[in-house]
C-alpha positions as CSV (number, residue, x, y, z in Angstrom):
1,M,43.5,-23.4,31.9
2,R,46.1,-23.2,34.6
3,D,43.8,-24.8,37.1
4,E,42.4,-27.5,34.8
5,Y,45.4,-28.3,32.6
6,G,48.4,-26.8,34.5
7,Y,49.1,-24.3,31.7
8,E,52.2,-22.2,32.5
9,G,52.1,-19.7,29.5
10,G,50.7,-16.1,29.4
11,I,47.6,-14.6,28.0
12,T,49.4,-13.2,25.0
13,Q,50.2,-16.7,23.7
14,V,46.6,-17.8,24.1
15,T,45.1,-14.8,22.2
16,E,47.6,-15.1,19.4
17,T,46.8,-18.8,19.0
18,V,43.0,-18.2,19.0
19,A,43.4,-15.4,16.4
20,L,45.4,-17.6,14.1
21,A,42.9,-20.4,14.4
22,R,40.0,-18.1,13.6
23,Q,41.9,-16.7,10.6
24,H,42.4,-20.2,9.2
25,N,38.7,-21.1,9.8
26,K,37.3,-18.1,7.8
27,E,35.1,-19.2,4.9
28,V,36.5,-18.8,1.4
29,F,34.3,-18.1,-1.6
30,V,34.5,-18.9,-5.3
31,P,34.2,-15.9,-7.6
32,L,31.0,-16.3,-9.7
33,S,30.3,-15.3,-13.3
34,H,26.9,-13.8,-14.1
35,P,25.4,-14.4,-17.5
36,P,23.4,-11.6,-19.2
37,G,19.7,-11.4,-18.3
38,H,20.0,-12.6,-14.7
39,A,19.0,-10.5,-11.7
40,Q,19.3,-10.4,-7.9
41,Y,16.7,-8.8,-5.5
42,D,16.7,-7.7,-1.9
43,F,15.3,-5.1,0.5
44,G,17.2,-2.5,2.4
45,E,16.3,0.3,4.8
46,A,16.8,4.1,4.6
47,T,15.5,7.2,6.4
48,A,13.5,9.8,4.5
49,V,11.2,12.8,5.3
50,I,7.8,12.3,3.6
51,A,5.3,15.1,3.9
52,G,7.2,16.5,6.8
53,V,7.4,13.2,8.8
54,T,10.6,11.4,9.3
55,T,10.1,7.7,8.4
56,K,12.2,4.6,8.1
57,D,11.4,3.2,4.6
58,A,12.0,0.0,2.7
59,L,14.3,0.1,-0.3
60,S,13.4,-2.4,-3.0
61,V,16.6,-3.1,-5.0
62,M,17.0,-5.2,-8.1
63,T,20.3,-5.5,-9.8
64,L,21.7,-6.9,-13.1
65,P,25.1,-8.3,-12.2
66,Y,26.3,-8.6,-15.8
67,S,25.9,-4.9,-16.5
68,D,26.0,-3.7,-12.9
69,V,22.8,-1.6,-13.6
70,F,20.4,-1.5,-10.7
71,H,17.0,0.0,-9.8
72,V,15.9,1.3,-6.4
73,S,12.4,2.3,-5.2
74,A,11.1,3.2,-1.8
75,Y,8.0,2.1,0.1
76,P,6.5,2.7,3.6
77,R,7.2,-0.9,4.6
78,E,8.6,-4.2,3.4
79,C,5.6,-6.3,2.5
80,T,3.9,-8.2,-0.3
81,E,2.7,-5.1,-2.1
82,S,6.0,-3.3,-2.0
83,F,7.7,-6.5,-3.1
84,Q,5.4,-6.6,-6.1
85,A,5.6,-2.9,-6.8
86,G,9.4,-3.0,-6.7
87,H,9.5,-5.8,-9.3
88,V,7.1,-4.0,-11.6
89,A,9.0,-0.7,-11.4
90,A,12.4,-2.5,-12.0
91,F,11.1,-4.4,-15.0
92,S,9.8,-1.2,-16.5
93,F,13.1,0.5,-15.8
94,F,15.2,-2.3,-17.3
95,G,12.9,-2.6,-20.4
96,G,12.6,-6.3,-19.9
97,V,12.0,-9.2,-17.4
98,P,15.2,-11.0,-16.2
99,L,15.3,-14.7,-17.1
100,R,16.1,-15.7,-13.5
101,T,16.2,-13.7,-10.2
102,S,17.9,-14.7,-7.0
103,Y,16.3,-14.1,-3.7
104,D,16.8,-14.7,0.0
105,N,14.2,-16.7,1.9
106,S,11.9,-13.9,2.9
107,R,8.4,-14.8,4.1
108,I,7.0,-12.6,1.4
109,A,8.1,-15.3,-1.2
110,V,8.8,-18.4,0.8
111,K,6.1,-20.0,3.0
112,K,8.2,-22.9,4.2
113,V,11.8,-24.2,3.6
114,I,11.8,-28.0,3.2
115,G,15.5,-29.0,2.8
116,A,16.5,-27.8,-0.6
117,E,12.9,-27.2,-1.7
118,R,10.7,-24.1,-1.1
119,E,7.0,-23.9,-0.6
120,L,6.2,-20.5,-2.2
121,T,3.5,-18.0,-1.3
122,I,0.5,-17.5,-3.5
123,E,1.3,-13.9,-4.2
124,F,4.9,-14.7,-5.3
125,L,3.6,-17.4,-7.6
126,R,1.1,-14.9,-9.0
127,L,3.9,-12.5,-9.8
128,E,6.1,-15.2,-11.2
129,S,3.4,-16.6,-13.4
130,H,2.5,-13.2,-14.8
131,F,6.0,-12.3,-15.9
132,I,7.1,-15.9,-16.6
133,F,10.6,-15.6,-14.9
134,A,12.5,-18.3,-13.1
135,H,13.6,-18.0,-9.4
136,H,16.6,-19.1,-7.4
137,F,16.6,-19.0,-3.6
138,C,19.8,-18.8,-1.7
139,R,20.6,-21.3,1.0
140,V,19.4,-20.2,4.4
141,A,21.6,-17.5,6.0
142,R,23.8,-17.4,2.9
143,G,23.2,-13.9,1.6
144,N,26.7,-14.0,0.0
145,E,25.1,-16.1,-2.8
146,K,23.5,-12.8,-4.0
147,G,26.4,-10.6,-3.0
148,H,25.9,-8.2,-5.9
149,V,22.6,-6.9,-4.7
150,E,23.8,-6.9,-1.1
151,S,26.6,-4.5,-1.9
152,L,24.4,-2.3,-4.1
153,V,21.7,-1.9,-1.4
154,G,24.4,-0.1,0.7
155,F,25.7,1.8,-2.4
156,G,22.2,3.1,-3.2
157,R,21.5,4.1,0.4
158,R,24.8,6.0,0.8
159,N,24.7,7.7,-2.6
160,F,20.9,8.3,-3.1
161,M,19.6,8.7,0.5
162,V,22.4,10.8,2.1
163,P,21.8,13.4,3.3
164,V,18.3,12.4,4.3
165,P,16.0,13.4,1.4
166,S,12.7,15.3,1.9
167,F,9.8,14.9,-0.4
168,A,6.1,15.6,-0.4
169,S,5.2,11.9,-1.3
170,F,6.7,8.5,-2.0
171,A,5.9,9.2,-5.7
172,D,8.3,12.2,-5.6
173,L,10.9,10.2,-3.7
174,N,10.8,7.3,-6.3
175,A,11.0,9.8,-9.2
176,H,14.3,11.1,-7.5
177,L,15.6,7.5,-7.0
178,E,14.9,6.6,-10.6
179,T,16.6,9.7,-11.9
180,S,19.6,8.7,-9.7
181,C,19.6,5.2,-11.2
182,I,19.6,6.6,-14.7
183,A,22.5,8.8,-13.9
184,D,24.4,5.9,-12.5
185,I,24.2,4.0,-15.8
186,G,26.8,6.5,-17.1
187,R,29.3,5.1,-14.6
188,S,32.0,2.7,-15.9
189,V,32.5,-0.8,-14.5
190,R,35.9,-1.7,-13.1
191,G,37.8,-4.1,-15.3
192,K,35.3,-4.0,-18.1
193,P,36.0,-2.5,-21.5
194,E,32.4,-1.5,-22.1
195,G,30.4,1.0,-20.1
196,K,27.3,0.1,-18.1
197,A,25.0,1.4,-20.9
198,E,26.5,-1.0,-23.5
199,R,26.4,-4.0,-21.2
200,L,22.8,-3.1,-20.3
201,E,21.9,-3.6,-24.0
202,T,23.3,-7.1,-23.8
203,D,21.3,-7.7,-20.7
204,R,18.1,-6.5,-22.5
205,A,18.7,-8.7,-25.5
206,A,18.7,-11.8,-23.2
207,M,15.6,-10.7,-21.2
208,L,11.9,-11.6,-21.7
209,A,9.5,-8.9,-22.9
210,V,7.3,-7.2,-20.4
211,P,3.8,-8.4,-20.8
212,A,1.3,-6.0,-22.3
213,D,-1.3,-6.7,-19.6
214,A,-0.6,-4.8,-16.4
215,F,0.1,-6.7,-13.2
216,E,-2.3,-5.9,-10.4
217,I,-0.2,-4.9,-7.4
218,A,-2.2,-6.1,-4.4
219,R,-2.2,-8.5,-1.4
220,V,-5.4,-10.5,-1.4
221,E,-6.8,-11.7,2.0
222,Q,-10.1,-13.2,3.0
223,R,-11.6,-11.3,6.0
224,S,-15.0,-10.8,7.6
225,A,-16.8,-7.6,8.6
226,N,-17.6,-7.4,12.3
227,S,-20.7,-5.9,13.9
228,L,-19.3,-2.4,13.6
229,S,-19.0,-2.9,9.8
230,L,-15.2,-2.9,10.0
231,V,-12.8,-5.1,8.2
232,R,-9.3,-5.6,9.6
233,F,-6.4,-5.6,7.1
234,D,-2.7,-5.2,7.9
235,R,-3.4,-4.1,11.5
236,N,-5.9,-1.4,10.6
237,D,-9.7,-1.4,10.3
238,Y,-11.6,-0.2,7.3
239,S,-15.3,0.4,7.1
240,V,-17.8,-1.2,4.7
241,P,-21.5,-0.4,4.2
242,T,-23.6,-1.6,7.2
243,E,-25.5,-4.1,5.1
244,C,-22.1,-5.9,4.7
245,A,-21.7,-6.4,8.4
246,H,-21.1,-10.1,9.4
247,H,-20.3,-10.9,5.7
248,Q,-17.1,-12.5,4.3
249,V,-15.0,-9.8,2.6
250,T,-12.1,-10.0,0.2
251,A,-9.6,-7.3,0.9
252,L,-7.2,-6.2,-1.8
253,G,-4.5,-4.0,-0.4
254,G,-2.4,-2.0,-2.8
255,I,0.3,0.6,-2.3
256,D,-2.2,3.5,-2.4
257,D,-5.6,2.0,-1.5
258,V,-7.5,-0.8,0.0
259,R,-10.5,-2.3,-1.9
260,L,-13.1,-4.4,-0.2
261,V,-15.2,-6.8,-2.2
262,V,-18.3,-8.8,-1.1
263,G,-19.1,-11.6,-3.5
264,T,-18.3,-9.9,-6.9
265,D,-19.3,-6.4,-5.8
266,L,-16.7,-3.7,-4.9
267,V,-18.4,-2.2,-1.8
268,A,-15.6,0.1,-0.4
269,T,-12.4,1.8,-1.4
270,H,-10.1,3.5,1.2
271,P,-6.8,5.3,1.0
272,R,-4.1,2.9,2.3
273,C,-3.1,3.6,5.9
274,W,0.5,2.6,6.7
275,D,0.2,3.2,10.4
276,K,-1.1,0.5,12.8
277,E,-4.2,0.2,14.9
278,Q,-6.0,2.9,13.1
279,I,-9.7,3.0,12.0
280,C,-10.6,4.4,8.5
281,F,-14.2,5.4,8.3
282,D,-16.3,6.4,5.3
283,P,-19.2,8.3,6.9
284,T,-21.6,7.4,4.1
285,H,-21.3,3.7,5.0
286,Y,-23.3,4.3,8.2
287,L,-26.1,6.6,6.9
288,A,-28.5,3.7,6.1
289,L,-28.2,2.5,9.7
290,L,-28.6,6.0,11.1
291,E,-31.9,6.4,9.3
292,R,-33.1,3.5,11.5
293,K,-31.3,4.8,14.6
294,P,-31.3,8.6,14.3
295,G,-30.7,9.0,18.1
296,A,-27.1,7.9,17.4
297,L,-26.4,10.8,15.0
298,D,-24.7,13.1,17.5
299,H,-22.4,10.4,18.9
300,A,-21.6,8.5,15.7
301,R,-17.9,8.2,15.5
302,P,-17.7,7.7,11.7
303,L,-19.2,11.2,11.3
304,E,-16.9,13.0,13.7
305,N,-14.4,14.3,11.1
306,W,-16.9,14.6,8.2
307,D,-16.2,18.0,6.8
308,L,-19.6,19.2,5.5
309,P,-20.4,22.7,4.2
310,G,-21.8,25.1,6.8
311,C,-25.2,25.0,5.2
312,F,-25.8,21.5,6.5
313,S,-25.9,22.7,10.1
314,L,-28.3,25.4,9.2
315,L,-30.5,22.9,7.3
316,R,-30.5,20.6,10.4
317,R,-31.6,23.4,12.7
318,R,-34.4,24.3,10.4
319,L,-35.6,20.7,10.0
320,E,-35.5,20.0,13.7
321,A,-37.2,23.4,14.5
322,D,-40.1,22.5,12.1
323,L,-40.4,18.8,12.7
324,G,-38.8,18.1,16.1
325,S,-37.3,14.6,16.3
326,L,-38.6,13.7,12.9
327,G,-36.4,16.5,11.5
328,T,-33.3,14.6,12.6
329,H,-34.5,11.6,10.5
330,E,-35.1,13.9,7.5
331,Y,-31.7,15.5,7.9
332,I,-30.0,12.0,7.7
333,K,-32.0,11.4,4.5
334,V,-30.5,14.6,3.1
335,L,-27.0,13.4,4.0
336,S,-27.8,10.1,2.2
337,L,-28.9,12.1,-0.9
338,T,-25.8,14.2,-0.8
339,A,-23.5,11.1,-0.5
340,W,-25.3,9.5,-3.5
341,A,-25.1,12.8,-5.5
342,Q,-21.4,13.2,-4.9
343,N,-20.8,9.8,-6.5
344,A,-23.3,10.2,-9.3
345,R,-22.7,13.8,-10.4
346,P,-19.7,15.5,-12.1
347,A,-17.1,17.0,-9.7
348,S,-17.7,20.4,-11.3
349,R,-21.1,20.6,-9.7
350,P,-20.7,20.8,-6.0
351,V,-23.5,19.2,-4.0
352,G,-23.2,21.8,-1.2
353,R,-24.3,24.5,-3.7
354,D,-27.3,22.4,-4.7
355,I,-28.3,22.0,-1.0
356,R,-28.0,25.8,-0.4
357,T,-30.1,26.5,-3.5
358,R,-32.8,24.1,-2.3
359,M,-32.8,25.6,1.1
360,T,-33.1,29.2,-0.3
361,N,-36.0,28.1,-2.6
362,T,-37.8,26.3,0.2
363,A,-37.4,29.4,2.5
364,A,-38.9,31.6,-0.2
365,L,-41.9,29.3,-0.7
366,H,-42.5,29.3,3.1
367,A,-42.4,33.0,3.1
368,Q,-45.1,33.1,0.4
369,G,-47.2,30.5,2.2
370,R,-47.2,28.3,-0.9
371,V,-45.6,25.2,0.7
372,S,-46.0,23.7,4.1
373,P,-42.9,22.8,6.1
374,S,-43.7,19.1,6.2
375,R,-44.4,18.9,2.5
376,S,-41.2,20.6,1.4
377,I,-39.0,18.5,3.7
378,T,-40.7,15.3,2.6
379,T,-40.0,16.1,-1.0
380,T,-36.3,16.7,-0.2
381,G,-35.9,13.5,1.8
382,S,-37.9,11.3,-0.5
383,A,-35.8,12.0,-3.6
384,T,-33.7,9.0,-4.8
385,T,-31.3,8.1,-2.0
386,P,-28.4,5.7,-1.8
387,Q,-30.7,3.1,-0.3
388,S,-33.1,3.1,-3.2
389,A,-30.5,3.5,-5.9
390,G,-28.0,0.9,-4.5
391,G,-30.4,-1.5,-2.8
392,R,-29.3,-0.6,0.7
393,T,-32.5,-0.9,2.7
394,N,-31.1,-2.0,6.0
395,D,-27.9,-2.7,7.8
396,R,-27.7,-6.4,7.1
397,G,-27.3,-7.9,3.7
């Protein structure tokens, strides 16, 4: 300033003038009133220990500004499924569906902002049409328009998640959070003659009823199975039966599981993996292909961590000792039979015990010379297998 304008003052005068200008330019807000039955929604973050692992989790928070009642639930990550699950849990907690809910412009709900209009995502529209509530989206970068939920996200994190809680599962953590939200209803509201519980009843009277039909919490995506019979969903790969390779697959990702559908048939269900770049195999999906390619049995990655009873290794040794390379093929047929039986029989009847019984009986018949090795093995392998029962005759549908 001295060089350009010839200013002769000191730095103190400059800083005081700038500070005064900034103070005068600060934005001023109008206090808002909140009618009963309206809500605000947002996500926050908090740290928790789940099953011994420290994780940074997404906090789904819905508030009722009129009564100051709010609901908090935790999920592995902020995504469509946790967004939906947070709404369903909050509606159940409140005992009704708010008439209108205010949101920011998250990509979970908003596909595109066009001036004052919003192009909404399919999954948000599915949620909204099921519960028949209205929406309101804040202006871009104007989170103050839903300041009530903004403040309670921090309140919930400081009061419910400090010190860092440790639970065996997210279900246990959410039970703790809901208990904390119930206890908070007993708190009074500053400047209000009624307590939160009384004002909540006024909120409920203005709300919509929760529909009797349950909402399906799931993100639906169209995918395709590759040559390894794997379908990619949310940065992880999930296996499908080999006859579904190169087919179009509908993936339905929920909080706890991922279901894969080909046409109208549910072909696979896997526990949901919340890590990234992982592969989730179901060993039984590859048995039909291994019957045609038995040489790959010892190097098949999907079977690496398959925890089978010890009797299966004994059975394989006996089959291969009696039949050579054909024994490997017969052993794979037994695995197919076992996989089918586990799905078809009651859980109280372990398949491993049936296999051990069959092996004992076969050994006794051999000792008596009543059954030849090839005949007894063929009988075991020719029983109804998943291929004959489910129509899986090859690796391509």
